[in-house]
N, C-alpha and C positions, 0 to 999 in steps of 0.2 A: 451241429452236434459235436461236442468235444469227446474225443476218443481217449479213454484212459487205459493205459498199459498196452502199448503197441508191441511190447516184448514177445508175447505169445505168437504174434504174427511173424515177427522177424525170426524167432527161434524155429518156427515151423518151416519157413521158406529156406532156412539154412540146411535143414535136413531134406527138404523136398524142393530143390531149386526151380523146378518146373511150375511151382505154384506161385512164385513171386509176383508175376505180372497180374495174375488173377486176384491175389490178395491185395495188392496195391490198388487195383481198380475198385475192389470192394471198399477199401479204406477211404478212397477219394469220394465215392458215392455216399458213404455213411457220414462223412464229415459235412457234406452239403445238405443233408436232410435236417429238418426241424420238427419231428413228429411230437404230437401231444398224446398219442395213444398207439397201441399195437396195430390198430386198423390203419393208421397212417404209415406205419412202418411197412405194412403189406402193400401199400400203394407204391412204395419205392422198391421194395424187395418182395416180389410176388411169391417167392418160395419160402419166405420166413415162416417159422412155426413157433408157437408159444408152448413150452413144455416145462412143467413143474417150476414156474417162476423165471425161467430162462427164455431168451429169444434164440432160436436156432436158425442160423443163416446157412442155406444150401448154396454153395458157390462152386464155380468151375464145372457146371453141367453135371451136378450130382457127385463130383469127385471129393469135395471137401466140405467140412462143417465148421462153422464158427459159433461157439457158445458164448452168449453175452447177456449182460443185465443192463437194462436201460432205466435211468432215472429221468423221466420225462420233465419233471418240474425243474430240474437243474440242467437239462439238455446234456447229459453225460451218458456215454455208452462204455461199459466196462467189459473188455474182452477177457473172458475167463479161460477159454481153451480153444485151440484150433486142432483139427484132426482130419484124418482121411475118413471116407464113408465107412470103411470096415472097422476102424477104431471106434467110431460113433456107435455102430451097431452092437458093439460089445457092452455098451452102457457103463463102462468104467468111469466116465466123466461125471456121472450122477453121485458117485461115492465121495467126492471131494467137496 
């Protein structure tokens, strides 16, 4: 899977340095998968959810959320936003 826009990940771990190793681990795992459907994403990331057209990855033991869009036919994952659990709960990410 090709990951488009790693910048949201880097920006997040600059603000939250403790998240860097967790996000780098997620990135490595995401690059290695080749899903053709959300069901296959769930085989790799059991805590992933599908919400309003986005895939929400729960990483770091429920500490962080990665909001992404996947184009299965092109094998591309677009990182839209990375946030803490409490930022995710405010639902501001849906407005953009």
